[in-house]
DOPAKE-295566 format. One line per field, with one value per residue: residue in one letter; z, y, x of N, C-alpha, C, CB in turn; residue number from 0. Coordinates in Angstrom, 3 decimals. Glycine has a CB too. Layout:
<recs>
code <- [A_...]
nZ <- [Z_...]
nY <- [Y_...]
nX <- [X_...]
caZ <- [Z_...]
caY <- [Y_...]
caX <- [X_...]
cZ <- [Z_...]
cY <- [Y_...]
cX <- [X_...]
cbZ <- [Z_...]
cbY <- [Y_...]
cbX <- [X_...]
pos <- [NUM_...]
</recs>
This chain:
<recs>
code <- [M_R_L_S_R_R_E_T_A_A_V_A_V_F_L_S_L_A_G_C_G_S_P_P_P_G_P_P_P_T_I_G_S_F_G_D_F_R_P_A_T_G_R_P_H_Y_L_A_C_P_Q_N_Y_C_I_A_R_A_D_Q_I_T_P_L_L_S_I_R_A_A_D_L_R_N_I_V_R_R_T_L_D_D_E_P_R_I_T_L_L_A_T_A_N_E_G_L_R_L_T_Y_R_Q_D_G_G_M_F_G_T_S_G_T_V_T_V_E_V_V_D_A_D_E_G_V_S_G_L_V_L_Y_G_E_S_D_G_S_D_A_S_G_A_R_D_R_V_R_D_W_L_A_D_I_N_A_A_V_A_H_T_A_R_R]
nZ <- [0.000_-0.854_0.408_0.090_-0.400_1.383_3.301_4.214_5.319_7.373_8.986_9.755_11.237_13.306_14.533_15.373_17.214_19.066_20.242_21.800_24.201_27.793_29.967_31.000_33.774_37.136_40.027_42.453_45.231_48.191_51.284_54.628_56.983_57.226_59.270_59.577_57.053_54.253_51.291_48.151_46.537_43.418_41.945_40.785_43.150_45.406_48.481_50.544_53.674_57.006_59.605_61.544_61.217_59.292_59.080_57.096_55.304_54.475_51.367_51.243_53.618_54.944_56.068_59.173_59.321_60.218_60.257_60.235_59.919_58.399_56.884_55.423_53.970_52.308_50.801_49.481_47.916_46.298_44.953_43.586_42.198_40.210_38.433_35.227_33.655_35.975_38.113_40.698_42.515_44.911_48.259_51.774_55.372_56.301_54.182_54.530_53.425_50.167_46.991_43.951_40.361_37.766_34.403_32.267_29.805_26.338_26.351_28.966_32.157_33.557_36.699_40.173_43.104_46.542_48.861_52.098_54.721_57.673_60.866_63.149_65.576_67.616_65.359_63.811_61.073_58.612_55.621_53.876_51.029_48.733_45.937_43.042_40.074_36.720_34.871_34.328_35.681_38.606_38.652_37.593_39.560_41.682_40.641_40.232_42.878_44.135_42.578_43.112_45.890_45.947_44.636_46.415_48.781_47.922_47.597_50.257_51.415_50.040_51.015_53.703_53.589_53.188]
nY <- [-1.173_2.162_5.399_8.624_11.942_13.707_11.936_10.777_13.016_13.547_11.278_11.657_14.058_13.180_11.202_12.799_14.474_12.579_11.906_14.118_13.989_13.732_12.528_9.060_8.333_8.623_6.454_6.679_8.913_7.589_7.813_7.774_9.187_12.506_13.910_13.209_13.370_13.987_15.720_14.165_14.599_16.081_15.787_17.951_19.541_20.359_21.454_21.722_22.503_22.247_24.608_23.821_21.048_19.442_18.211_18.916_21.912_23.778_24.828_26.237_27.302_25.659_26.188_25.239_23.704_24.062_21.376_17.976_15.308_13.034_14.063_16.016_14.377_13.096_15.280_15.958_13.638_13.696_16.109_15.816_13.397_14.053_15.569_16.114_13.803_12.811_10.295_8.052_6.613_5.314_4.556_5.178_4.861_4.646_5.898_8.528_9.365_10.001_9.204_10.656_10.770_13.015_13.472_15.611_16.327_17.363_19.651_20.185_19.515_16.385_14.675_13.567_13.746_13.662_13.622_14.383_14.104_15.781_14.924_17.009_17.860_17.519_17.824_19.489_19.838_19.480_19.966_18.299_18.627_17.155_17.573_16.191_16.785_15.582_16.916_19.185_21.504_23.136_24.533_23.191_21.284_23.062_24.708_22.777_21.813_24.198_24.823_22.565_22.838_25.240_24.421_22.429_23.938_25.689_23.866_23.027_25.463_25.784_23.584_24.297_26.448_25.345]
nX <- [0.846_0.600_1.220_-0.283_1.149_-0.033_-1.131_1.256_2.490_0.663_0.983_3.655_3.457_1.774_3.416_5.560_4.304_3.491_5.868_6.306_5.093_4.611_7.229_7.473_5.369_6.506_6.653_3.965_4.438_5.953_4.772_5.093_4.286_3.190_4.204_6.874_7.850_9.907_10.306_11.143_14.259_15.114_12.755_10.254_8.182_5.433_4.251_1.514_0.295_-1.123_-0.305_2.547_2.243_3.531_6.848_8.599_9.382_6.634_5.275_3.012_0.657_-2.105_-5.466_-7.103_-10.268_-13.699_-15.023_-15.947_-13.560_-14.301_-16.410_-15.040_-13.312_-15.203_-16.086_-13.718_-13.357_-15.717_-15.299_-12.787_-13.070_-14.820_-13.415_-11.848_-9.591_-8.406_-7.261_-7.850_-5.340_-4.580_-5.691_-5.493_-5.275_-7.997_-9.240_-8.562_-6.239_-5.452_-4.273_-3.779_-3.623_-3.060_-3.592_-2.000_-3.022_-2.825_-1.154_-0.498_1.142_1.641_1.060_1.327_-0.718_-0.876_-3.374_-4.159_-6.415_-6.495_-7.242_-7.815_-9.040_-11.983_-14.485_-12.954_-10.813_-8.184_-6.200_-3.601_-1.715_0.346_2.122_3.650_5.410_5.598_7.041_9.842_9.567_8.550_6.203_4.003_3.243_2.745_0.656_-1.325_-1.818_-2.668_-4.955_-6.570_-6.907_-8.363_-10.725_-11.641_-11.953_-13.978_-16.050_-16.348_-17.192_-19.601_-21.018_-21.200_-22.927_-25.389]
caZ <- [0.000_-0.986_0.986_-0.620_0.330_2.496_4.323_4.769_6.188_8.566_9.830_10.303_12.285_14.432_15.223_16.058_18.395_20.035_20.950_22.635_25.438_29.061_30.216_31.727_35.159_38.197_40.970_43.412_46.371_49.356_52.429_55.843_57.766_56.904_60.435_59.408_55.611_53.562_49.848_47.380_45.750_42.009_41.276_41.166_44.064_46.114_49.711_51.262_54.938_58.145_60.439_62.515_61.036_58.507_59.474_55.937_55.130_53.563_50.404_51.505_54.854_54.762_57.319_59.778_58.975_61.168_59.591_60.646_58.957_57.486_55.946_54.523_53.054_51.320_49.914_48.634_46.938_45.326_44.162_42.690_41.339_39.093_37.568_34.063_33.575_37.307_38.470_42.061_42.484_46.170_49.480_53.005_56.622_56.256_53.145_54.830_52.523_48.804_46.012_42.631_39.217_36.765_33.084_31.895_28.486_25.273_26.604_30.395_32.799_34.386_38.000_41.242_44.299_47.705_49.682_53.390_55.615_59.020_61.915_64.119_66.854_67.461_64.440_63.118_60.229_57.668_54.446_53.366_49.629_48.261_44.506_42.289_38.655_35.822_34.094_35.011_36.306_39.789_38.527_37.344_40.862_42.438_40.088_40.469_44.301_44.403_41.944_43.849_47.172_45.687_44.341_47.652_49.692_47.404_47.916_51.711_51.653_49.522_51.951_54.948_53.358_53.138]
caY <- [0.000_3.386_6.557_9.895_12.923_14.227_10.882_10.656_14.186_13.371_10.276_12.289_14.992_12.374_10.583_13.816_14.903_11.483_11.980_15.322_13.757_13.731_11.307_8.103_8.762_7.924_5.844_7.638_9.057_6.757_8.722_7.112_10.183_13.857_14.409_13.010_13.302_14.942_15.519_13.594_15.570_15.764_15.897_19.172_19.232_21.474_20.942_22.596_21.786_23.095_25.114_22.913_19.651_18.752_18.541_19.600_23.281_23.845_25.916_26.963_26.896_25.466_26.457_24.221_23.980_23.571_20.290_16.661_14.717_12.140_14.909_16.628_13.309_12.911_16.449_15.803_12.578_14.177_17.190_15.357_12.306_14.634_16.325_15.352_13.285_12.488_8.894_7.684_5.521_4.565_5.136_4.636_5.469_4.686_6.836_9.902_9.675_9.649_9.552_10.825_11.111_13.811_13.564_17.022_16.565_17.555_20.720_20.340_18.623_15.361_14.516_12.938_14.540_12.940_14.471_13.772_14.825_15.796_14.954_17.840_17.955_17.199_18.728_20.355_19.074_20.258_19.239_18.310_18.227_17.074_17.311_15.999_16.992_14.770_17.818_19.679_22.775_22.962_25.258_22.240_20.765_24.197_25.097_21.697_21.823_25.419_24.680_21.571_23.447_26.206_23.661_21.778_24.988_26.154_22.820_23.105_26.660_25.501_22.654_25.027_27.358_24.594]
caX <- [0.000_1.390_0.540_-0.148_1.965_-0.847_-1.180_2.601_2.692_-0.175_1.642_4.857_3.022_1.290_4.546_6.359_3.551_3.493_7.144_6.357_4.350_5.336_7.976_6.653_5.186_7.212_5.718_3.441_5.339_5.721_4.752_4.654_3.568_3.644_4.926_8.316_8.064_10.783_10.115_12.250_15.010_15.194_11.455_9.545_7.096_4.807_3.629_0.590_0.147_-1.473_0.792_3.161_1.857_4.559_8.217_9.191_8.896_5.490_5.259_1.776_-0.024_-3.547_-6.176_-7.959_-11.654_-14.704_-15.734_-15.431_-12.633_-15.029_-17.153_-14.067_-12.889_-16.265_-16.057_-12.534_-13.642_-16.709_-14.706_-11.722_-13.522_-15.573_-12.510_-11.383_-8.225_-7.886_-7.461_-7.475_-4.365_-4.506_-6.247_-4.916_-5.758_-9.461_-9.645_-8.169_-5.135_-5.826_-3.252_-4.373_-2.775_-3.759_-2.985_-1.986_-3.579_-1.852_-0.194_-0.248_2.101_1.012_1.689_0.562_-0.988_-1.375_-4.236_-4.427_-7.311_-5.942_-8.261_-7.109_-9.744_-13.401_-15.169_-11.984_-9.899_-7.398_-5.735_-2.239_-1.613_1.722_2.109_4.882_5.209_6.417_7.882_11.040_9.234_7.699_4.941_2.915_2.806_2.192_-0.641_-2.283_-2.183_-3.460_-6.268_-7.355_-7.286_-9.440_-11.944_-12.099_-12.437_-15.267_-17.038_-16.589_-17.999_-20.939_-21.642_-21.484_-24.072_-26.651]
cZ <- [0.000_-0.441_0.128_0.190_1.557_3.642_4.993_5.725_7.477_9.530_10.494_11.430_13.512_15.225_15.946_17.294_19.467_20.844_21.884_23.972_26.667_29.191_30.991_33.193_36.112_39.125_41.919_44.609_47.511_50.578_53.630_56.663_57.373_58.081_60.323_57.934_55.134_52.066_49.177_46.626_44.295_41.259_41.717_42.043_44.719_47.298_50.353_52.519_56.033_58.942_61.445_62.376_60.316_58.989_58.337_55.837_54.088_52.614_50.612_52.788_54.559_56.099_57.890_59.562_60.022_60.469_60.054_59.535_57.953_56.453_54.945_53.513_51.952_50.319_48.957_47.548_45.875_44.396_43.142_41.754_40.128_38.106_36.386_34.217_34.939_37.631_39.907_41.985_43.745_47.278_50.669_54.187_56.594_55.263_53.429_54.028_51.147_47.871_44.637_41.591_38.251_35.496_32.653_30.544_27.487_25.633_28.080_30.897_33.679_35.737_38.981_42.388_45.369_48.556_50.988_54.201_57.029_60.014_63.106_65.501_66.592_66.559_63.700_62.326_59.286_56.528_54.239_51.909_49.248_46.803_43.955_40.813_37.847_34.995_34.914_35.789_37.461_39.642_38.246_38.645_41.677_41.942_40.359_41.925_44.616_43.798_42.711_45.203_46.987_45.421_45.606_48.622_49.232_47.719_49.416_52.021_51.183_50.474_53.238_54.800_53.368_54.469]
cY <- [1.231_4.559_7.791_10.835_13.447_13.203_10.703_11.806_14.043_12.370_10.877_13.254_14.222_11.790_11.612_14.329_13.823_11.498_13.160_15.129_13.801_12.462_10.326_8.510_7.945_7.280_6.908_7.737_8.121_7.649_7.942_8.027_11.562_14.487_14.235_12.938_14.392_14.675_14.959_14.703_15.135_15.809_17.190_18.821_20.510_20.876_22.028_21.848_22.743_23.485_24.056_21.450_18.862_19.176_19.273_21.005_23.281_25.024_26.803_26.419_26.793_25.678_25.201_24.667_23.399_22.549_18.974_16.068_13.834_12.955_15.575_15.599_13.117_14.062_16.350_14.779_13.065_15.221_16.652_14.244_12.822_15.387_15.467_14.934_13.012_11.050_8.685_6.473_4.669_5.322_4.466_5.354_5.694_5.730_8.276_10.319_9.119_10.081_9.523_11.074_11.911_13.852_15.016_17.323_16.844_18.591_20.917_19.356_17.644_15.301_13.812_13.930_13.593_13.951_13.733_14.684_14.661_15.918_15.676_17.822_17.591_18.242_19.684_19.472_20.016_19.374_19.401_17.877_18.274_16.671_17.142_16.109_16.069_15.634_18.298_20.960_22.551_23.663_24.318_21.686_21.876_24.551_24.051_21.718_23.040_25.325_23.698_22.118_24.434_25.484_23.009_22.812_25.549_25.141_22.818_24.306_26.444_24.582_23.376_25.947_26.633_24.539]
cX <- [0.888_0.577_0.752_0.751_1.223_-0.901_0.178_2.885_1.885_0.451_2.877_4.500_2.555_2.454_5.400_5.641_3.532_4.781_7.246_5.657_5.232_6.158_7.104_6.551_6.039_6.198_5.164_4.382_4.954_5.865_4.238_3.769_4.081_4.367_6.424_8.721_9.029_10.638_11.368_12.966_14.996_13.880_10.796_8.344_6.575_4.058_2.783_0.166_-0.337_-0.223_1.237_2.744_2.944_5.945_8.925_8.599_7.782_5.656_4.042_1.168_-1.518_-4.242_-6.825_-9.397_-12.588_-15.592_-15.118_-14.568_-13.360_-15.819_-16.205_-13.557_-13.925_-16.303_-14.877_-12.812_-14.624_-16.099_-13.707_-12.161_-14.298_-14.685_-12.057_-9.920_-7.598_-8.257_-7.018_-6.562_-4.405_-5.223_-5.573_-5.555_-7.269_-9.965_-9.290_-6.936_-5.474_-4.701_-3.884_-3.286_-3.619_-2.940_-3.100_-2.604_-2.463_-0.786_0.132_0.791_1.342_1.718_0.781_0.377_-1.498_-2.127_-4.469_-5.337_-6.762_-7.090_-7.653_-7.746_-11.204_-14.069_-14.253_-11.033_-9.161_-6.944_-4.245_-2.345_-0.149_1.690_3.508_4.540_6.105_7.352_9.066_10.779_8.256_6.357_3.769_2.357_2.143_0.801_-1.703_-2.750_-3.049_-4.854_-7.149_-7.795_-8.439_-10.762_-12.514_-12.653_-13.776_-16.364_-17.358_-17.485_-19.440_-21.706_-22.046_-22.685_-25.401_-27.308]
cbZ <- [1.214_-2.476_2.411_-0.868_-0.592_2.006_3.703_3.645_5.452_8.169_8.999_9.197_11.766_13.930_14.240_15.114_18.008_19.325_19.974_21.902_25.376_30.246_30.986_31.599_35.556_38.975_41.769_43.866_46.861_49.408_52.150_56.666_59.297_56.486_61.666_60.123_54.874_54.034_49.181_46.396_46.272_41.855_41.595_39.908_45.132_45.170_50.708_50.372_55.348_59.059_61.176_63.885_60.261_56.989_59.867_54.612_54.706_54.350_48.981_50.311_56.028_54.191_57.099_61.313_57.592_61.741_58.026_60.999_59.680_58.282_56.711_55.323_53.820_52.016_50.733_49.473_47.644_46.051_45.079_43.496_42.135_39.624_38.369_32.783_32.819_38.393_37.510_42.944_42.296_46.566_49.542_53.026_56.875_57.644_52.937_56.325_53.051_48.397_46.090_42.636_38.527_37.280_32.048_31.903_28.523_24.005_26.043_31.173_33.629_33.683_38.551_41.739_44.014_48.516_48.957_54.151_55.503_59.199_62.305_63.623_67.490_68.846_65.182_64.132_59.429_58.359_53.215_54.206_48.695_49.105_43.776_42.618_38.286_34.905_33.598_34.008_35.267_41.023_37.421_36.457_41.644_42.329_38.596_40.122_45.192_43.846_40.491_44.040_47.809_44.485_43.277_48.316_49.798_45.881_47.481_52.497_50.936_48.123_52.268_55.375_52.032_52.638]
cbY <- [0.001_3.634_6.815_10.544_14.097_14.567_9.553_10.623_15.487_12.907_9.028_13.030_15.913_11.245_9.808_14.978_15.274_10.126_12.035_16.491_12.432_13.864_11.607_6.683_8.657_8.883_4.711_7.237_10.500_5.538_9.990_6.658_9.933_14.731_13.723_11.738_13.424_14.807_16.836_12.505_15.713_14.446_14.669_19.960_18.226_22.307_20.437_22.998_21.123_22.373_26.400_23.375_19.562_19.054_17.263_18.794_24.242_23.966_25.371_26.837_27.915_24.044_27.526_24.016_23.418_24.745_20.431_15.694_13.910_11.210_15.982_17.228_11.982_12.781_17.761_15.382_11.328_14.770_18.204_14.887_11.338_15.569_16.823_16.178_14.253_13.468_7.952_7.388_6.078_4.304_4.963_4.795_6.801_4.978_6.739_10.057_9.088_10.314_8.585_11.981_9.832_15.235_12.590_17.517_17.731_17.970_21.999_20.167_19.421_13.976_15.856_11.649_15.690_12.245_14.809_13.490_14.300_16.959_13.501_19.250_19.400_17.140_19.509_21.259_17.991_20.905_19.703_17.361_19.145_16.068_18.425_14.622_18.445_13.936_19.009_19.914_23.750_23.482_26.300_21.095_20.165_25.423_25.337_20.323_21.821_26.661_24.219_20.281_24.162_27.112_22.585_20.990_26.123_26.398_21.424_23.217_27.877_24.864_21.489_25.841_28.081_23.200]
cbX <- [-0.961_1.801_1.033_-1.546_2.352_-2.290_-1.638_3.652_2.292_-1.586_2.033_5.626_1.889_0.374_5.402_6.674_2.121_3.323_8.260_5.732_3.649_4.365_9.282_7.233_3.725_8.141_6.409_2.020_5.341_6.709_3.863_5.847_3.741_2.467_4.441_8.753_6.728_12.300_9.721_11.743_16.467_15.774_10.540_9.089_7.559_3.841_4.703_-0.660_1.485_-2.482_0.364_2.833_0.548_4.395_8.998_8.938_10.054_4.161_5.278_0.778_0.253_-3.863_-7.234_-7.638_-11.987_-15.561_-15.668_-16.597_-11.563_-15.987_-17.958_-12.890_-12.671_-17.618_-15.976_-11.303_-14.207_-17.934_-14.019_-10.548_-14.387_-16.638_-11.288_-11.558_-7.363_-8.445_-6.686_-8.734_-2.972_-3.039_-7.807_-3.352_-5.042_-10.024_-11.092_-7.898_-3.782_-7.181_-2.035_-5.389_-2.177_-4.035_-3.671_-0.598_-4.575_-2.559_-0.716_-1.534_3.147_1.051_2.095_1.266_-2.022_-0.209_-5.598_-3.113_-8.796_-4.920_-8.748_-7.043_-9.612_-14.107_-16.176_-11.192_-10.663_-6.192_-6.475_-1.269_-2.475_2.563_1.402_5.555_5.472_5.534_7.071_12.147_8.635_8.410_5.046_3.401_4.004_3.115_-0.528_-1.656_-0.916_-2.741_-6.111_-6.543_-6.076_-9.079_-11.657_-10.945_-11.408_-15.186_-16.512_-15.236_-17.380_-20.849_-20.687_-20.265_-23.912_-26.428]
pos <- [0_1_2_3_4_5_6_7_8_9_10_11_12_13_14_15_16_17_18_19_20_21_22_23_24_25_26_27_28_29_30_31_32_33_34_35_36_37_38_39_40_41_42_43_44_45_46_47_48_49_50_51_52_53_54_55_56_57_58_59_60_61_62_63_64_65_66_67_68_69_70_71_72_73_74_75_76_77_78_79_80_81_82_83_84_85_86_87_88_89_90_91_92_93_94_95_96_97_98_99_100_101_102_103_104_105_106_107_108_109_110_111_112_113_114_115_116_117_118_119_120_121_122_123_124_125_126_127_128_129_130_131_132_133_134_135_136_137_138_139_140_141_142_143_144_145_146_147_148_149_150_151_152_153_154_155_156_157_158_159_160_161]
</recs>
């Protein structure tokens, strides 16, 4: 079978774009406890954490919220499970720790985010989000964590208004 010039050009463009994709994803981060966690060196990352909860220096401080941990976990699941190109990879600690992977699409950066609901006190909880980017720039992890926090906080505020 012989291809026309147009078909040959289309195949060449497709193959060149296929090579522009993100590198293969690394394994999700292994985190025993955020209390003694130190981010891996060499991978772009971003850590958002309540004050004095993580031993590693947080890039962003997250607030404690007047909501039970189980309710916050449910809000996180509903919010993130509805997002496009997001896959739940693992759960731990009775579902209070969730590890997700987001495909960046054709022009975005893919990466993983571990979300942990912190059961701080009776009726008070918080969030830790640790994102790693597959790209070489930390802005992908930062933007993803900030966007997810904004979406989750909006869902919490919406729930509180009911």
